[in-house]
N, C-alpha and C positions, 0 to 999 in steps of 0.2 A: 521218276526223273528228279523231282524236287527233293526227295529223300536222298538220292545219290549226291546231288549238289551240296545238300546240307552236311552229309557225311564227309565229303571232300573238304568243305570249309572248316569243319571241326578238326579234321586231321591236320590241315595246314596251320590252324590257329594253335593247336597243341604243339606242333613241331616248332612254330615260331617262338612260343613261350619257353620251350625246352632249350632252344638255342640261346635265347636271352638269359636264361638262368645259369648257363655255364660261364665260368670265368675265362675270358680270353687270355692268351699267353703271347707275349712278344719276346723274341730273342735279341739280345744285344750282341754285336759283333766286335771283336777286338780291333782297334784302330792300328793300322800299320804306318800310314803316311801322315803328312801334315794336313790339318783342317784350318782354313781361314774362316773366322766367324764374320761373314759379310752378307749372309742371307741369300747367296746366289746358288748354293748347292751344286757346284760344278765339279768337285773333286771325284776322282775315280773311287775313293773310299765309299762314297755314298752310292754310286752306281753299281758297285760290286756287292753291295749289301742287299740280299734278297728277302730279308725278314722285314715285313711291312705290317704296320698297324693301320687298318682301314675299316670300311663298313661302319662308319659312325652312326649313332642312333640318337634321335632327339630326346633331350631331357625335358625342356620346356619350350613352347607351351604344349605341343602335341606329343606327349610322352609315348615313346615306343616307335615313332615314325622313322623309317630308314632314310638316311640322307640321300638326296637325289644325285644322279650322275653329274649334273652340272655344278654340284657343290662337293664333288669327290675330294676326300682328304686322305693323304698317305703320310705316315710318320715312320721314321727309321731311327735306330739308336746305335751309336758306337761307344766304345769305352777304351780307356787306358789306365795307367796307375794314378793319374791325376784327377780325372773327371769323366762324366758321361757327356756325350754329344748328341744332340737331337736335331733332326731336320723334319720340317713339315711342309708339304706342298698342298695348298688349299685352292682348289679350283673355284672360280666364280664366273658365271656367264655374263655378269655385268660388272666388270672390274672397276669401271669409273664410279660406281655407286658404293664401293667399299668405304666405310666410314673411317676417318683418319685424324681425329682431333688430337693435337699435341697437348700433353699435360705434364705436370711434375710427377715425380716418382710416386707410385702407390695411389694415384688418382686415375680412375678408369676413363672418365669422360665419354664422349660419343665416338666410339671406335670399335672396329672388329678386334677380337682377341683370340690368341691361342695360349693354352696353358698345359703344363704337365703337373700332375699330382703324384708325389712320391711318398711312400711309406716304407722306410728302410727295414722296419721290423715286420712288415706285413701282418700287423695285428688289428687293423681296422679301427685304430684309436686316434691317430694323429697323422695328418698329411703335411708335408712341406710342399707348398704350392708356388709355382713360378709362372707368371703371366707375362706376355709381351703383346703390345697392341700393334695394329697395322701401321701406326706411325713410329713404332720403335720404342715406346715408353715401357719401362719395366715396372712390374708390381710383384710383390711376394708376400706370403703370409704363412703363419702356422694355423692349421685348421683342425678343430675338433667338431663333434656333432653340434655343439652349442655355439661356437664362436669362430670367426676368422680374424686373426690378430695381424693386421697389416702394419703395426708398429715394428714388427720384426723385419730386419733388412739383412739379406745375405749378399755375398760378393759373387757375382756370376756375369757371364757375357751373353749378349744376344744381338741379332741384327735381322732386319726384314728387307724384303724386296717386293715391290709391286710389279707384276708381270702382265702380259697381254691376256693371260688366262686366269688370273687371280692374284695370290700373293704367297710368298714363301718365308720361312723362318729358320734360322739356325741358332742353336743355344749351346753354350758350354757351361755345365753346372759342376763345379768342383765338389769332390767328396766332402770338403770342409763345410759345405753349405747345408748338409743334412746329416742325420745319424743313421747308423746301421750296425749290425753285429759283425764281429771279426770272424767270419766264416770263409772257408776256401771257396765255396759255391754260394753266391748270393741269390736270394729269392725275395724280391721286393713287391709290395703292392704298388700298382701304377695305373693311372688313368690319364687320358688326354681330353681336353675340352676345347671346342671351337665355338666362338660366339659370332653370329652374323647379326650385327647391331641393327641394321635398317629394318630387319624383320623381327627383331627381339627374339631370336632363336638361339638356343644353346644345345650343342650336340656333344655327346661323350663317346669315346671309343668303346669302353665296356658299358653295356646298358645299365643305367641307373633307374630302377623302378620307382616311380613317384609314389606308389602305394605304400612303400616301405619308408618309414621315417628316417632310418639310419642310412646315410649316403656313403660314408667312408668305408663301410664293409662291402660295398658293391664295386670295388676296383678290380681291374685285371691283375695279371702278374708279369713281372719282368724277370727273365732268367737269362743265363748265358754269361753273366759276369763271374769270372773265376780267377783265383790266385792273384788278386790285386794287392799292391803294397802302397797304400796311400801315403803321401808325404806328411811330415810333421805339421800339425795344425797350430802354428804359433804366429800371431799377428800383433803388430804394434801400430797404434793409431795416435801419434803425437798431435797436439793441437796448440795453436797460439791464437790469442784474441786480444784485440785492442778496443777500448771503449772511451768515448768522449761524451760526458754527460753535463748538461747545463740546465739549471733551474733558476728561478728568481733570486735564490739565496747564495748559490755557489756554483763553481765549475769544477769538474772532477775528471781526471784522466787516469785510466786503469789499464794495466797490461797483465795478461794472464797467460800461463802456459801449463800444460798438463799432459797426461798420457793415459790412454785406454789400452788394456792388454787383453787379448783373447788367446787362450791356450787350450789345445785339445789334450786333455789328460790321457785319454785313449780314444778309440773309435766312437765311443758313445757319450763320453762326458767332456764338458767344456767349462773352463774357468774364465769368468769375465771380471775384470777389476778396473776401477777408475781411481786414478791418483790425482789429487787437486782438481776436482770436477769444476766445470764451467757450464752453467745453464742459462747464461745471459740472453741467448737468442731464442729461447723457447717461447711458445705462444703465450700471449698475455691472458690473464684470468678475467672472466667476465664479471666485474663487480656489480652487485645489485643492492637495492634497498631491501634488506632482510628483516621482515616483520615476524618471522617464525621464531619459535622457541629453540630452534636448532641452528647449528652452524651451517654455512653454505657449503655444499659439496662441490669440490673443484675437480676438474679433469686433470689427469696426469699428462704433462707435456715433456718431461725429461726422458731422453732416450734410454738411459740405463734402466729406468723403472717401467718402461713400456716394452722393450725388446726382449723376447724370449722369456717372459715371466708367466707363461701359462701354468706351470707347475705350482707356482706360488699363489696363484689366484684360485686354486682348488678350494671349494667351500666358501668362497666370497668373504674371507676373513681379513684379507690384506688390502688396506687403503694406503697406498704408498705416499700420499701427500702428508702423512704423519711424520715421515722422515724429512727433516729440514722444514717442518711446518711452523706454526705459530708457537711461541714459548709456552711452557706449561703454566707459568705464573701470568695471569691476566693483568693488564695495566690497571684495571679498576681495583683489583685486589691489592696491588702494590700501593695505589693511591690511598686506600683506606688505612694502610699501616703507617703512612707518613705523618710527621709532625706538622704543625701549622706553618712553620718557617721552612718547609721543604717542598721542592717542586721537582717533577721529573723533566729533565731536559733532553734525554735521549732514551727511546724505547724501541729496540729493533723489532720489526714485525715478523721476521723469520729467523730461523736458526741455520747456521752454515753447516754443510756436510763436509766432514774431513776426508773420508774415503768410504768406498763400498766395494764389496766383492760378492759374486754369486757363482755357485757351482751347480750345474744341472746336467742331467742326461738320463739314459735308460739302458738297462742291461738287456741282453738277448732273450732273457726269460720274462721280459715285460715289466721289470721293477724300475720305476722312475724314482730318482733321488734328487732332491733339490736342497741347497743350503744357501742362505743369503745373510750377509752381515753388513751393517752400516753403522758408522759412528758419527755423531754430531757433536760440535764443540760446545764448551761452556760459554754461555751468553749472558751478558750483563746489561742492565739499565743504568743510566747515569742520573743520580739524584743530587740536586744542588741545594745547599743551605743558603737561603736568601739573606740571613743576618751576617754570616761570615764570608759569603761569596766563595765558599769551598764546596767541593763535590766529592761524592763517594760512589762506588760501584755496588750494585745489588744484583745478586744472581737471579735471573728470571728463567734460566734453563740450564741444568747441570750437564756435564759431560754424559752423554747417553749412548748406550749400546743396544742395537736392535738385531734380533736373530730370528730367522725362520728356517724350520727344518720340515721337509716333506718326504713322505714315502707313498708312492702311488703304484699299486700292483694291478696291472691289466691282465685279463685272461679271456679266453674264448672269443677273442676278436671284437667283443662288444660290451664288456663289463669291466668294472674296476672297483677296488676297495682302497681307500686312501687314509693316511694319517698325517695331520699337520699340527705343528706346534709353533707358536709365536711368542717371543719373549722380549720384554722391554725392561732394561735395567738402567736406572739413573743413579749417578754417583751422589752420595750423601743421603740426607734425610728427605728424599723425594719419593714419590709414588713409583712402585714397580708393578709389573703385570705379567701374567702368563696365561695363554689361551691354548687349549688343545681341542682338536676336532677329529672325529672318525666319520668318514663319508663313504657311502656305497652307492653304486649304480649298476643294477643287475638287469640284463635283458635276455629274453628267450632266444634260442638259437636262430629262429626265423625273424628276429627283430620285430615281433608283433606286439609284445607286452614288455613293460618296464616296471621295476620296483626300485625306488631310490629313497634315500633318506640320510640322516646324519644325527650325530650326538656331539654337542660342543660344550666345553666346560671352561669357565673363566675364573681366575683367582687374582685378586687385587691386594697388594700389600701397601697400605697407606696408614693414615692416622688411625682409622678403624678398618681392619682387614675384613674382606667379604668375598664370597664366591657365588657363582650362579651357573645355570645351564640352559641349553636350548636343544630341543629334539624335534625332528621333522620326519614325516613318512609320506611317500607319494606313490600311487599306483596309476599306471596309464596304459591305454591301448594306443600304440604308436604307428599303426599301419591302416591302410584302407581309406575309403572315402569318409567313413564315419570314425571319429576318434573321441576319446574321453580321458579325463584326469580326475582323480580324487586324492585329496591330500589333507593332512592335519598337522598342526604345529603347536608346540608349547614352549614358552619362554618365561623363565622365572624373573622376579623383580630385580635381582642383583646380577643378572647376566650383563657383563660389561666387556666389550672388545675394543673400546675406543682408543687404546694406546697405540695399536698398530692396525686397527680396523675402523669400521664406521657403522654404528647402529643408533637409530633414533628411538624406536618403539620397543619396549620390553614389558614384562609382567602381564602377559595375555596368552590366551589359547584361541585357536581358530580352526575352521574347516573351510575347504575350498573345493569347488567342483567346476569342471569345464567340459562341454560337449561341442564338437565341431563337425562340419561337413565341408568337403572341398571337391571340386571337379578336377579330374586328372588329364582331361583333354578338352580342347576348345569346343564350345557349343555355338549355337546360332548367334549369340549376342556377346559372349565373353571368351577371352583367352584363358583367364583364371578367375575363379570365384571361390570365396571362403566365407562361411557363416559360423559364428561362434556364440555360445551362450555361457555365461559365467555367473556363479553365485559365491559370495564370500561373507563369512560372519566371524568377527573377532570379539572376544569377551574378556574384559579385564579381570585378572585373577582375584584381586582383593575384594572388589565390590560386586562382581558378577554383572556389571553393567556392560551394555554394548559399546564397544570402542569404534567399531566399524561394521556396517552391514549394507550390502548392495547387490543388485541383480543387474547384469549387463548383457546387451546384445550388440554384436559387432558384425558388420558386413563389409567385405573387401572384394574388389573386382578389378580386373584389367580388361578393357574393351578390345574389340578386334582391331581398333586403330591405336592400341597401346596407350590409351589414357587410363590413369589410375583413379579409382573412386573408393571412398571409405565413408561409412556411416556408423555411428554408435549411439546407443541409448542406455543410460544408466539411471536406475531409480534406487534411492535409499528410503524405504518406506517407514523406517522407525527413527525415533529420536536417539541419537548417539551422544557419546560424551568424550570430550578431549581431556586427557589427563596430563597434558604437557603445556598447553597454552597458559595456565595460571602461574607457571614457573614456581610452584610450591608443592612439595611432597604431600600427597594425600588429598589434594584439591583437584577439582575438575570443573569443566564448563560444558553446558549442553550444546549440541549441534542439532538444529531442527531437521526434520525429514526434508528431502529434496529430490528433484529430478534434473537430469542433465542430458544433453544431446549434443552431438557434433557431426559435421559433414566436411569432407575434404575432397579436393580435386587436384590432381597433378597431370598436366598435359604431357603428351608424348615427348620424351627427352630427345628424340631424334630430330625434332623440329629446331630450326635455328632460334626461334623465339618460343620459349615455353613459360608456363605460368603455374604457380601453386597458390591455392587458397584453402584455408581451414577456418571454419566458423564454429564456435562452441558457446554454450550458455548453460548456466545453472540457476534454477529457480528454487529458493528455499520456501518452506512452509512458514514464512514469517513475513509480515507486511513490509514491503519495500526492499527486501534483502535478495540480491541477485548478483550474478557475475557473468560477464561475457568476454569473449576473446576473439580477435581477428588476427590471423597470420596470413600474409599474402605478399607476393612479389614476383617479378619477372626475371628471367635470365635470358640473355641474348648472346648468341655465338656469331660474331662477325665473320669469322673464318676458322680454319683449323688451329690457328695460333692465338687469336684474341677472343676473349669472352668477358662479360661483366654480369653481375647479378646484384639485385637490391631487394631486401626483404624488410617488411614492417611487422612488428609484433606488438599489438595493442591490447591491453587488458584493463577493464574497469570493474571495480567491485563497489556495490552500493549497499550502504547500511551493514557493512561487515562488522562483526563483533570481535574485538581483539584486545589483548592485554596491553596496557600502557605503563603500569608502574604500581607502586604501593604507597599507601598513606597510613602511617602508623602500622596497625595490624591488619588493615583492610587491603584487599587485592582489587585494584582499579582496572576496569575495562572501559572501552569506549566504542560507541557506534561511529563508524568512520567510512568515508569514501576514499578509495584509492584509485589511482590511475598509473599505468606503466606504459611507456612508449619507447620501444627499442628499434633502432634503425641499423641494419647491417648492410654494408656495401663491400663487395669483393670484385677484384679484377685480376685477370691472368693474361700474360703475354708469354708464350713459349717460343723462344728463339730457335731452339732445337729440342730434341727429346732429352737432353741433359742440361739445358740452360733455360731458366725460367725467371720471369719477373712477376712478383705477386704483390697485390695491394689488399689490405684488410682494414676497414674502418668501422668503428662501432660507436654510436651515440646512444646513451641510455639515460632516460629521465623518468623518475617516479616520485609521487608524493602521496602522503597519507594525511588526510584532513579529518580531525576528530570533531564530531557534531555534538555529542553529549556523553557524559561520564556515568558509570554505574559501579556499584559495589557487588563483588561476587559473593553469593550466598553459599552456605554449606551444601545445599542441594544441587548446585551447579547452575542455577538460574541467577539472574541479576536484578538489582533494584536501582532506581535512579539515585545518583549522588550529585546534589546541586552545590556542595561545598568545595569540591575539588576543581580547581581552575588553573592548574599548571599547564603551560604550553607544551604539549606532547606531539605537536605536528612534526612532520618530517618532509623535507624536500631534498631530493638527491639527484645529482648529475654526475655522469661519468663519460669520459671520452678516451678512446684508444685509436691510434693510427699506426699501422705498420706498412712499410714499403721495403720489400726485400728482393735481393738478387741471389740466385743460387746456381752454381755451376759444378756439376759432377765431372771434373776434368780428367779423372781416371777412375777405374773401379775402386769404390770405397773411399775416394778422396774428393773433398768438397771445399769450395770457396764460397763463403756466405757474406753478404754485405746487407746491413739492416739499418734503416732509419726509423726511429720510433718516437712518437710523442704521446703524452697522456696527461690527464688531469682528472681530479675528483673533487667534488664540492658538496657539502651537506649542511643544511641549516634547518631551523624550525619555523622559518617564514615561508609560507606557501606562495609559490609563483606559478600561476596557471597558464601564463603566456609562453608558448614554445620558443618564440624568437628571443624573448628576454632570458629564458633559461640557457639557450645556446650562447647568447652574448656573455652570460655569467661564466659559463664553463671555459670559454676561450680567454676570458680575462683572469681566470683563476691561476694558480701556481702551476703552469704548464711545464712539464719536464721533457727535455729533448735529449735523445740518445742516438749517437752514431757509432756503429760497431762493425768491425771486420773480423771474421773468424776463418782460420784455415785448418783443415783436418787432412792428414795425409796417411794413406793406408800402406803399411809396409809388411810384406810377406817374408817371413824368416827364410823360406826356401829360395826366394829370389836372391836374397843376400848371400846365402850359403853357396848357391850355384855360381856366383861371380868370383868366389875366392877358392 
């Protein structure tokens, strides 16, 4: 009897796995009548459509569990020559518990969600994902296996309705919102996702096996769309902006107008262009006290350089802040060239962008092609002669042309080979650069193993021309509970991608290994659990010395009550050497062995009050040298419309050893104590799903106090220097405040109102009292800006149909 039951159980298990392994198919029905996107699903068109996507399966946390009858979900699809139409009926036996926080676009918040994932080429490589929350908020992104790019925004419609048995969704997604081949019969990859937030559960229509690392290849298929004739994809987005700026020295009023153009060259390729760009309302940069030998890496906040740029980010060679960034001639360099009777009276901190254009898309054979061009204007500094009271202009950045060209061939639904070329050409006798890269990502048919790597080559034309290269190879097991990664890297000393990219460390080779274990279904204590071990060794090419070496253990878990826990332990058992901190070629400074640990806790996001705290510390094998950090703060949701959050980030370094300057031929270091105290406050009030008021405030204070000075020796160690007594202390304050109103009054059309004030102050006089630092920054040269911006989306087809 036991044997019989076991046989039946094995048979049913194998049958269940067999069913899961098959790709589900949903048929779309041609739409005959009108559909009103109101979330009610009342039209006969829906009722007459008998093709239903149902039987959803849990993705997380209990992978493979069939959705219960009281959460039954049914999805239908209609189509015409303009768009596809999706309806979803989602039962819920406790409709009053459906989470419905209102947020601004692309912010998920605490809400239930429904989503459709569309892959027009059915190649398992990239999804166009469209989400709508139970409160009606839209989110959309371009998704690959590595990233979800929510900076991409499409123009589509959706509406939701809360019912006595759950909630419903209607969506209209125009063909202009995604790409597909020009075939008479379409066959797309498709999947639907439902998230039940209060239980932190996600279900998909086509089963996504968590044992397999590749998610995009596990979609179902959409068939039935035939003989469509999509309209011309031509959109105009004119804008107008007005700015009023006041600071202690002057008042300025500015009016701007420009135009964005989006044109569908064909069904697969799109041209995006900006004429007279305006980025005045983008998010502020987080200024810091930078004691590192490298520039501060800044986030990209300009929509043109964040939306639909996945092709250009292949190989991680493109750092878009280079375009319109800081001038190529540094202020310090220009000052060194001036005569005694000359002073710089004006030095622009950024370079203005004249225009930019990008073309991107993919053929039906899987070849992605991307081209980006941007031109920045010639920029001058003003130098005044103090004897004659005359001034002259000095070029600090020439007219510059930036180009990126990408070819990305996808094949076998999970692999790709890519070529990318980046070119920077500056007018006149200024530095030019060219970088080329070959990148490959090869996966086995079952998505169980991966071989990836690259070869990149850089060429610089400057006063002294030079070139360099980088190569990387990675092998990984990407499926199952146990996974691993082995990789190696080599970077030559002259490898330089910094004209259109960003790289700090070169001239080394390294090996890296990672092993991990994860649970795929909840246990007695955890919903999710992941354990990783890593080892990394980097060796500088010229000297053969260790540049970096560490072993790391990481544990991550989500409890049954949906609290998140993380613990990490890192040990660097050997003395390493920093080849960049001395700011001099061929020199280096030692870094003692050290051990580091951290622990983090994030409470359940479903609670009205939730709290995050992360504690970390580093202890060096050197007397009195240590670092610790505390990051903590609460977030409180008053209701579905109003929420506030406040976070503190505090770091203290004791007896840190760092570069402070030079004295004749000596490189001077200092033992120093540093403290950094950052406060972030955010608030959100959502009037509707399309109208939001947001507040962001940041106060940052950091100081570096030098205790004693040292001379760097040739062997990387230091000896006391009692003769150097220059004040190299630093005290830095920064304040930013943004209060904004955003109203999406029509699809793709937005009215934005922003009030911003900011100030920045730096001195070599240490002030350890927080209140006095706050008082100083608010008495500093505070700049106030009030701006209004209007963007209006115009569809060429809507204009054509009126005439």
